[in-house]
Backbone and ligand atoms as CSV (ligand in chain L), in Angstrom:
chain,resi,resn,atom,element,x,y,z
A,1,MET,N,N,14.467,31.653,-33.600
A,1,MET,CA,C,14.191,30.279,-34.004
A,1,MET,C,C,15.088,29.299,-33.235
A,2,ARG,N,N,16.380,29.623,-33.203
A,2,ARG,CA,C,17.289,28.717,-32.540
A,2,ARG,C,C,16.907,28.517,-31.073
A,3,ILE,N,N,16.510,29.633,-30.454
A,3,ILE,CA,C,16.118,29.569,-29.024
A,3,ILE,C,C,14.948,28.616,-28.883
A,4,ILE,N,N,13.970,28.750,-29.779
A,4,ILE,CA,C,12.776,27.863,-29.690
A,4,ILE,C,C,13.191,26.437,-29.711
A,5,ILE,N,N,14.112,26.087,-30.659
A,5,ILE,CA,C,14.536,24.730,-30.820
A,5,ILE,C,C,15.161,24.223,-29.522
A,6,TRP,N,N,16.016,25.056,-28.865
A,6,TRP,CA,C,16.647,24.640,-27.632
A,6,TRP,C,C,15.622,24.439,-26.532
A,7,VAL,N,N,14.627,25.313,-26.501
A,7,VAL,CA,C,13.582,25.163,-25.500
A,7,VAL,C,C,12.828,23.830,-25.684
A,8,LEU,N,N,12.480,23.540,-26.965
A,8,LEU,CA,C,11.810,22.299,-27.224
A,8,LEU,C,C,12.696,21.087,-26.861
A,9,ALA,N,N,13.986,21.179,-27.194
A,9,ALA,CA,C,14.867,20.088,-26.843
A,9,ALA,C,C,14.954,19.903,-25.349
A,10,GLY,N,N,14.973,21.002,-24.614
A,10,GLY,CA,C,14.954,20.949,-23.158
A,10,GLY,C,C,13.715,20.303,-22.607
A,11,LEU,N,N,12.595,20.655,-23.159
A,11,LEU,CA,C,11.330,20.047,-22.743
A,11,LEU,C,C,11.336,18.545,-23.046
A,12,ALA,N,N,11.843,18.164,-24.229
A,12,ALA,CA,C,11.888,16.766,-24.572
A,12,ALA,C,C,12.721,15.966,-23.595
A,13,LEU,N,N,13.937,16.539,-23.249
A,13,LEU,CA,C,14.808,15.835,-22.315
A,13,LEU,C,C,14.135,15.752,-20.937
A,14,GLY,N,N,13.562,16.902,-20.506
A,14,GLY,CA,C,12.888,16.882,-19.174
A,14,GLY,C,C,11.761,15.852,-19.223
A,15,GLY,N,N,11.036,15.770,-20.313
A,15,GLY,CA,C,9.957,14.809,-20.443
A,15,GLY,C,C,10.445,13.375,-20.277
A,16,SER,N,N,11.584,13.076,-20.880
A,16,SER,CA,C,12.071,11.680,-20.772
A,16,SER,C,C,12.527,11.375,-19.370
A,17,ALA,N,N,13.071,12.367,-18.652
A,17,ALA,CA,C,13.467,12.115,-17.266
A,17,ALA,C,C,12.243,11.813,-16.426
A,18,VAL,N,N,11.144,12.527,-16.662
A,18,VAL,CA,C,9.901,12.272,-15.877
A,18,VAL,C,C,9.376,10.895,-16.219
A,19,ALA,N,N,9.511,10.464,-17.501
A,19,ALA,CA,C,8.961,9.203,-17.930
A,19,ALA,C,C,9.605,8.020,-17.178
A,20,GLN,N,N,10.837,8.183,-16.636
A,20,GLN,CA,C,11.493,7.109,-15.975
A,20,GLN,C,C,10.771,6.704,-14.683
A,21,SER,N,N,10.243,7.700,-13.952
A,21,SER,CA,C,9.530,7.357,-12.747
A,21,SER,C,C,8.189,8.108,-12.831
A,22,LYS,N,N,7.257,7.468,-13.534
A,22,LYS,CA,C,6.063,8.200,-13.872
A,22,LYS,C,C,5.014,8.091,-12.785
A,23,GLY,N,N,5.250,7.227,-11.810
A,23,GLY,CA,C,4.210,7.028,-10.740
A,23,GLY,C,C,4.303,8.086,-9.678
A,24,ASP,N,N,3.242,8.171,-8.854
A,24,ASP,CA,C,3.168,9.090,-7.764
A,24,ASP,C,C,3.456,8.311,-6.447
A,25,VAL,N,N,4.541,8.641,-5.824
A,25,VAL,CA,C,5.026,7.919,-4.677
A,25,VAL,C,C,4.001,7.929,-3.507
A,26,VAL,N,N,3.376,9.107,-3.318
A,26,VAL,CA,C,2.448,9.219,-2.188
A,26,VAL,C,C,1.199,8.328,-2.406
A,27,LYS,N,N,0.645,8.399,-3.635
A,27,LYS,CA,C,-0.505,7.541,-3.938
A,27,LYS,C,C,-0.100,6.074,-3.863
A,28,GLY,N,N,1.118,5.753,-4.339
A,28,GLY,CA,C,1.604,4.386,-4.340
A,28,GLY,C,C,1.681,3.878,-2.882
A,29,GLY,N,N,2.129,4.746,-1.991
A,29,GLY,CA,C,2.230,4.407,-0.564
A,29,GLY,C,C,0.825,4.091,0.023
A,30,ARG,N,N,-0.137,4.889,-0.385
A,30,ARG,CA,C,-1.512,4.607,0.123
A,30,ARG,C,C,-2.038,3.280,-0.419
A,31,LEU,N,N,-1.773,3.015,-1.699
A,31,LEU,CA,C,-2.235,1.737,-2.285
A,31,LEU,C,C,-1.526,0.556,-1.642
A,32,ALA,N,N,-0.235,0.746,-1.405
A,32,ALA,CA,C,0.546,-0.353,-0.819
A,32,ALA,C,C,-0.002,-0.689,0.603
A,33,LYS,N,N,-0.284,0.348,1.379
A,33,LYS,CA,C,-0.860,0.160,2.707
A,33,LYS,C,C,-2.204,-0.634,2.662
A,34,GLU,N,N,-2.951,-0.284,1.618
A,34,GLU,CA,C,-4.314,-0.871,1.525
A,34,GLU,C,C,-4.248,-2.329,1.005
A,35,TYR,N,N,-3.404,-2.571,-0.020
A,35,TYR,CA,C,-3.482,-3.863,-0.693
A,35,TYR,C,C,-2.269,-4.803,-0.484
A,36,CYS,N,N,-1.154,-4.336,0.058
A,36,CYS,CA,C,0.007,-5.151,0.064
A,36,CYS,C,C,0.436,-5.609,1.475
A,37,THR,N,N,0.039,-4.879,2.510
A,37,THR,CA,C,0.566,-5.134,3.865
A,37,THR,C,C,0.147,-6.506,4.448
A,38,ALA,N,N,-0.929,-7.103,3.866
A,38,ALA,CA,C,-1.337,-8.403,4.351
A,38,ALA,C,C,-0.159,-9.390,4.219
A,39,CYS,N,N,0.700,-9.174,3.227
A,39,CYS,CA,C,1.751,-10.136,2.958
A,39,CYS,C,C,3.143,-9.513,3.037
A,40,HIS,N,N,3.302,-8.290,2.582
A,40,HIS,CA,C,4.665,-7.680,2.458
A,40,HIS,C,C,4.878,-6.645,3.543
A,41,ASN,N,N,6.159,-6.536,3.994
A,41,ASN,CA,C,6.641,-5.374,4.765
A,41,ASN,C,C,6.830,-4.244,3.729
A,42,ILE,N,N,6.137,-3.154,3.901
A,42,ILE,CA,C,6.191,-2.086,2.872
A,42,ILE,C,C,6.991,-0.890,3.352
A,43,ASP,N,N,7.706,-1.042,4.505
A,43,ASP,CA,C,8.365,0.134,5.131
A,43,ASP,C,C,9.781,0.357,4.640
A,44,LEU,N,N,10.194,1.605,4.766
A,44,LEU,CA,C,11.627,1.962,4.489
A,44,LEU,C,C,12.485,1.129,5.424
A,45,GLY,N,N,13.559,0.580,4.886
A,45,GLY,CA,C,14.500,-0.166,5.758
A,45,GLY,C,C,14.022,-1.607,6.013
A,46,GLY,N,N,13.074,-2.104,5.247
A,46,GLY,CA,C,12.668,-3.548,5.454
A,46,GLY,C,C,13.809,-4.469,5.176
A,47,PRO,N,N,13.764,-5.655,5.818
A,47,PRO,CA,C,14.905,-6.574,5.761
A,47,PRO,C,C,15.081,-7.217,4.369
A,48,ASP,N,N,16.309,-7.627,4.069
A,48,ASP,CA,C,16.607,-8.297,2.826
A,48,ASP,C,C,16.103,-9.715,2.752
A,49,LYS,N,N,16.237,-10.386,3.919
A,49,LYS,CA,C,15.832,-11.808,3.962
A,49,LYS,C,C,14.542,-11.967,4.639
A,50,GLU,N,N,13.506,-12.118,3.823
A,50,GLU,CA,C,12.139,-12.257,4.370
A,50,GLU,C,C,11.273,-12.805,3.236
A,51,TYR,N,N,10.244,-13.565,3.583
A,51,TYR,CA,C,9.346,-14.093,2.545
A,51,TYR,C,C,7.911,-13.831,2.964
A,52,PRO,N,N,7.104,-13.266,2.074
A,52,PRO,CA,C,7.482,-12.683,0.807
A,52,PRO,C,C,8.438,-11.465,0.999
A,53,PRO,N,N,9.184,-11.133,0.007
A,53,PRO,CA,C,10.222,-10.112,0.142
A,53,PRO,C,C,9.626,-8.776,0.588
A,54,SER,N,N,10.404,-8.054,1.456
A,54,SER,CA,C,9.980,-6.712,1.833
A,54,SER,C,C,10.110,-5.783,0.612
A,55,PHE,N,N,9.313,-4.729,0.588
A,55,PHE,CA,C,9.413,-3.798,-0.540
A,55,PHE,C,C,10.792,-3.128,-0.641
A,56,ALA,N,N,11.416,-2.919,0.539
A,56,ALA,CA,C,12.734,-2.292,0.529
A,56,ALA,C,C,13.736,-3.234,-0.181
A,57,ALA,N,N,13.617,-4.569,0.116
A,57,ALA,CA,C,14.500,-5.520,-0.555
A,57,ALA,C,C,14.217,-5.542,-2.058
A,58,ILE,N,N,12.916,-5.517,-2.405
A,58,ILE,CA,C,12.584,-5.534,-3.844
A,58,ILE,C,C,13.230,-4.288,-4.501
A,59,ALA,N,N,13.136,-3.162,-3.821
A,59,ALA,CA,C,13.714,-1.931,-4.367
A,59,ALA,C,C,15.195,-2.056,-4.623
A,60,ARG,N,N,15.865,-2.787,-3.714
A,60,ARG,CA,C,17.317,-2.914,-3.839
A,60,ARG,C,C,17.718,-3.873,-4.949
A,61,PHE,N,N,16.928,-4.910,-5.134
A,61,PHE,CA,C,17.361,-5.994,-6.054
A,61,PHE,C,C,16.688,-6.001,-7.445
A,62,ARG,N,N,15.644,-5.223,-7.613
A,62,ARG,CA,C,14.931,-5.211,-8.905
A,62,ARG,C,C,14.918,-3.815,-9.497
A,63,ASP,N,N,14.940,-3.779,-10.846
A,63,ASP,CA,C,14.808,-2.473,-11.528
A,63,ASP,C,C,13.288,-2.204,-11.808
A,64,GLU,N,N,13.077,-0.997,-12.313
A,64,GLU,CA,C,11.678,-0.566,-12.457
A,64,GLU,C,C,10.843,-1.554,-13.304
A,65,GLN,N,N,11.408,-2.002,-14.422
A,65,GLN,CA,C,10.677,-2.937,-15.295
A,65,GLN,C,C,10.319,-4.208,-14.579
A,66,GLN,N,N,11.301,-4.721,-13.834
A,66,GLN,CA,C,11.034,-5.965,-13.104
A,66,GLN,C,C,9.976,-5.821,-12.064
A,67,ILE,N,N,9.987,-4.677,-11.352
A,67,ILE,CA,C,8.995,-4.473,-10.306
A,67,ILE,C,C,7.601,-4.377,-10.946
A,68,ARG,N,N,7.503,-3.567,-11.986
A,68,ARG,CA,C,6.203,-3.390,-12.631
A,68,ARG,C,C,5.661,-4.700,-13.188
A,69,SER,N,N,6.520,-5.471,-13.835
A,69,SER,CA,C,6.025,-6.697,-14.461
A,69,SER,C,C,5.636,-7.713,-13.440
A,70,ARG,N,N,6.280,-7.695,-12.230
A,70,ARG,CA,C,5.918,-8.642,-11.236
A,70,ARG,C,C,4.635,-8.302,-10.491
A,71,ILE,N,N,4.266,-6.982,-10.555
A,71,ILE,CA,C,2.962,-6.558,-10.010
A,71,ILE,C,C,1.848,-7.057,-10.974
A,72,TYR,N,N,2.131,-6.907,-12.286
A,72,TYR,CA,C,1.145,-7.419,-13.263
A,72,TYR,C,C,1.076,-8.931,-13.244
A,73,PHE,N,N,2.205,-9.585,-13.229
A,73,PHE,CA,C,2.305,-11.017,-13.323
A,73,PHE,C,C,3.137,-11.552,-12.180
A,74,PRO,N,N,2.497,-11.848,-11.051
A,74,PRO,CA,C,3.274,-12.343,-9.897
A,74,PRO,C,C,3.983,-13.656,-10.243
A,75,PRO,N,N,5.138,-13.907,-9.584
A,75,PRO,CA,C,5.836,-15.217,-9.824
A,75,PRO,C,C,4.874,-16.372,-9.741
A,76,TYR,N,N,5.063,-17.373,-10.546
A,76,TYR,CA,C,4.034,-18.394,-10.679
A,76,TYR,C,C,3.788,-19.163,-9.400
A,77,HIS,N,N,4.746,-19.184,-8.462
A,77,HIS,CA,C,4.548,-20.001,-7.272
A,77,HIS,C,C,4.009,-19.132,-6.091
A,78,ALA,N,N,3.692,-17.870,-6.421
A,78,ALA,CA,C,3.189,-17.000,-5.333
A,78,ALA,C,C,1.672,-17.045,-5.322
A,79,ASN,N,N,1.147,-16.860,-4.092
A,79,ASN,CA,C,-0.338,-16.782,-3.974
A,79,ASN,C,C,-0.749,-15.319,-4.127
A,80,MET,N,N,0.109,-14.498,-4.641
A,80,MET,CA,C,-0.185,-13.068,-4.761
A,80,MET,C,C,-1.224,-12.838,-5.866
A,81,PRO,N,N,-2.243,-11.988,-5.547
A,81,PRO,CA,C,-3.273,-11.720,-6.564
A,81,PRO,C,C,-2.639,-10.989,-7.764
A,82,GLU,N,N,-3.274,-11.176,-8.935
A,82,GLU,CA,C,-2.814,-10.419,-10.115
A,82,GLU,C,C,-3.386,-9.028,-10.111
A,83,PHE,N,N,-2.637,-8.093,-9.459
A,83,PHE,CA,C,-3.200,-6.739,-9.287
A,83,PHE,C,C,-3.397,-6.036,-10.621
A,84,GLY,N,N,-2.644,-6.403,-11.645
A,84,GLY,CA,C,-2.824,-5.795,-12.936
A,84,GLY,C,C,-4.243,-5.977,-13.452
A,85,ALA,N,N,-4.916,-7.032,-13.010
A,85,ALA,CA,C,-6.243,-7.297,-13.501
A,85,ALA,C,C,-7.307,-6.469,-12.721
A,86,ILE,N,N,-6.945,-5.949,-11.548
A,86,ILE,CA,C,-7.959,-5.196,-10.775
A,86,ILE,C,C,-7.604,-3.760,-10.566
A,87,MET,N,N,-6.369,-3.333,-10.996
A,87,MET,CA,C,-5.959,-1.964,-10.808
A,87,MET,C,C,-5.818,-1.263,-12.157
A,88,TRP,N,N,-5.827,0.077,-12.080
A,88,TRP,CA,C,-5.526,0.884,-13.271
A,88,TRP,C,C,-4.027,0.873,-13.498
A,89,PRO,N,N,-3.599,0.984,-14.759
A,89,PRO,CA,C,-2.125,1.046,-15.043
A,89,PRO,C,C,-1.479,2.166,-14.210
A,90,ASP,N,N,-2.127,3.318,-14.024
A,90,ASP,CA,C,-1.617,4.429,-13.242
A,90,ASP,C,C,-1.302,3.969,-11.821
A,91,GLU,N,N,-2.171,3.125,-11.292
A,91,GLU,CA,C,-1.979,2.678,-9.902
A,91,GLU,C,C,-0.793,1.737,-9.790
A,92,VAL,N,N,-0.616,0.900,-10.812
A,92,VAL,CA,C,0.568,0.045,-10.815
A,92,VAL,C,C,1.854,0.906,-10.954
A,93,ASP,N,N,1.765,1.958,-11.717
A,93,ASP,CA,C,2.919,2.891,-11.806
A,93,ASP,C,C,3.195,3.537,-10.467
A,94,ASP,N,N,2.106,3.938,-9.751
A,94,ASP,CA,C,2.274,4.555,-8.438
A,94,ASP,C,C,2.927,3.580,-7.457
A,95,LEU,N,N,2.464,2.339,-7.488
A,95,LEU,CA,C,3.082,1.322,-6.564
A,95,LEU,C,C,4.558,1.080,-6.938
A,96,THR,N,N,4.844,1.019,-8.250
A,96,THR,CA,C,6.231,0.883,-8.669
A,96,THR,C,C,7.099,1.996,-8.195
A,97,ALA,N,N,6.562,3.237,-8.311
A,97,ALA,CA,C,7.339,4.392,-7.844
A,97,ALA,C,C,7.526,4.348,-6.357
A,98,TYR,N,N,6.505,3.906,-5.604
A,98,TYR,CA,C,6.603,3.813,-4.140
A,98,TYR,C,C,7.732,2.805,-3.766
A,99,ILE,N,N,7.655,1.636,-4.424
A,99,ILE,CA,C,8.675,0.605,-4.070
A,99,ILE,C,C,10.066,1.116,-4.402
A,100,GLN,N,N,10.202,1.791,-5.591
A,100,GLN,CA,C,11.566,2.308,-5.940
A,100,GLN,C,C,12.049,3.353,-4.965
A,101,ALA,N,N,11.116,4.131,-4.419
A,101,ALA,CA,C,11.550,5.199,-3.491
A,101,ALA,C,C,12.124,4.624,-2.183
A,102,LEU,N,N,11.908,3.330,-1.951
A,102,LEU,CA,C,12.456,2.697,-0.719
A,102,LEU,C,C,13.928,2.294,-0.877
A,103,ASP,N,N,14.497,2.446,-2.057
A,103,ASP,CA,C,15.877,2.075,-2.321
A,103,ASP,C,C,16.832,3.119,-1.765
A,104,ARG,N,N,17.279,2.941,-0.522
A,104,ARG,CA,C,18.151,3.888,0.146
A,104,ARG,C,C,19.459,3.238,0.495
L,1,HEC,C1,C,-1.552,-12.746,-0.598
L,1,HEC,C2,C,-0.202,-12.275,-0.381
L,1,HEC,C3,C,0.321,-11.168,-1.197
L,1,HEC,C4,C,-0.166,-9.893,-1.412
L,1,HEC,C5,C,-1.479,-9.369,-0.877
L,1,HEC,C6,C,0.778,-9.175,-2.185
L,1,HEC,N1,N,1.839,-9.994,-2.503
L,1,HEC,FE1,FE,3.458,-9.457,-3.631
L,1,HEC,N2,N,4.244,-11.353,-3.385
L,1,HEC,C7,C,3.686,-12.330,-2.576
L,1,HEC,C8,C,4.552,-13.502,-2.565
L,1,HEC,C9,C,4.346,-14.741,-1.805
L,1,HEC,C10,C,5.674,-13.111,-3.377
L,1,HEC,C11,C,6.938,-13.919,-3.605
L,1,HEC,C12,C,7.001,-14.620,-4.870
L,1,HEC,C13,C,8.175,-15.517,-5.020
L,1,HEC,O1,O,8.134,-16.626,-4.453
L,1,HEC,O2,O,9.191,-15.105,-5.615
L,1,HEC,C14,C,5.444,-11.778,-3.889
L,1,HEC,C15,C,6.272,-11.087,-4.733
L,1,HEC,C16,C,6.115,-9.797,-5.128
L,1,HEC,C17,C,6.982,-9.061,-5.970
L,1,HEC,C18,C,8.194,-9.620,-6.681
L,1,HEC,C19,C,9.339,-9.787,-5.758
L,1,HEC,C20,C,10.587,-10.151,-6.486
L,1,HEC,O3,O,11.099,-11.261,-6.329
L,1,HEC,O4,O,11.096,-9.303,-7.235
L,1,HEC,C21,C,6.500,-7.775,-6.137
L,1,HEC,C22,C,7.107,-6.636,-6.943
L,1,HEC,C23,C,5.314,-7.723,-5.319
L,1,HEC,N3,N,5.079,-8.906,-4.686
L,1,HEC,C24,C,4.538,-6.591,-5.210
L,1,HEC,C25,C,3.312,-6.564,-4.486
L,1,HEC,C26,C,2.457,-5.379,-4.461
L,1,HEC,C27,C,2.765,-4.041,-5.075
L,1,HEC,C28,C,1.400,-5.741,-3.703
L,1,HEC,C29,C,0.159,-4.935,-3.384
L,1,HEC,C30,C,-0.526,-4.255,-4.476
L,1,HEC,C31,C,1.559,-7.149,-3.330
L,1,HEC,N4,N,2.753,-7.599,-3.827
L,1,HEC,C32,C,0.653,-7.859,-2.582
L,1,HEC,C33,C,2.489,-12.280,-1.928
L,1,HEC,C34,C,1.620,-11.200,-1.885
């Protein structure tokens, strides 16, 4: 019985670690290439000072929540489309994971 409880606890902990970055980086990269390159530099090592900000800079200066919420609700003075209205939540998670993966 005790062993079972430890196994369940391990699964629960493992599950919460996965929940922190629930998106798929590879899918996010594909989406970024298709929908974001018209305006953003989406590459690893993108510059800090650029407008609109490079994804690498966003990765350095924003946390996961901030990134996700700005994809859903772009800053009011941006001409960025509201991707939350046209994408699945999974896709926004994938994009968030892709951007976070650029933080090196
Ligand atoms: C039509 C141009 C355009 C497209 C396409 C676009 N963006 Fe943006 N985005 C902007 C602009 C402009 C800003 C800067 C807003 C500001 O002034 O702070 C921005 C800001 C952002 C921010 C917030 C940056 C910050 O300050 O933290 C995120 C995150 C972001 N974009 C993600 C995306 C993603 C993901 C895509 C593709 C799905 C995308 N953008 C496509 C124009 C665009």
